[in-house]
C-alpha angles and dihedrals in degrees: 000000000000122000122223118194109213094201138080091211113127087199092061090051090051092048093050089050088058088066094042096259123137114178117232089221140005116220113170107200123224106234133155105254097186113124118244114245109273094011115146121223100253093048089046097055092044091052094048094047090050091046090052093050091048091050095056112087114215142179125242092264094050132092118199123214120195133167141179130200130196136174114229125200100186104308093336116112112216108194128170110321116244093219145349092279092058091044088053090050090052094048093049090049091051095043113118092359142100119242138169128250111203123192122184120197124200124188119190130195115172107319095333122097124194113198140183135167129207125204119201125185113222129191118208119198120235105278125218121219091250090053093050092045093048091049092048090050090055089062087217088128093068114113093003124124110244090014097275144080119215091205093058136053091309088068084086087064095057114078096168144017132180111205137015119359090192089050090057089049088054112269122056101217100202092054094039091053090050093050093048091050091048090052091053100256110152095236103163101035090285117154 
């Protein structure tokens, strides 16, 4: 079986490499990631991950892996900020509070889709204006749900998490490995 990663995220490629997986191909799908009015965060990421998997065309010998991550502050969905001003707004809203990072993973083989979501609670310390400004200047916020990446400089802002670190980065490895195995991908040298 060949594995197709339906994501342009370099972080997801790095995480797959941690479990010895190198996709045969990378095919980021073009899907509308705007939330539907009234949609709650967990439903949203599951819908987007499934939409991504459905949008990637694949051959009979290919398995497609897609994922979506969002930051949720209560019912508010914090996707990727459009600009530094929105990233600053997100960081100030998260400052000194707990929030959830939800990642949904979808694996497709043929017409069948296996799916799982992982919710991690994250605590962000109270941020000073110099900390926010320095982080914004680093540009590490770009393309990151909630305007930050735990595996980068913003890791210094996160004193505590309860859940999956790799899920916060963008691909919960335990659950991803389980879904790939369920779909018949030879993950651990299995034939």
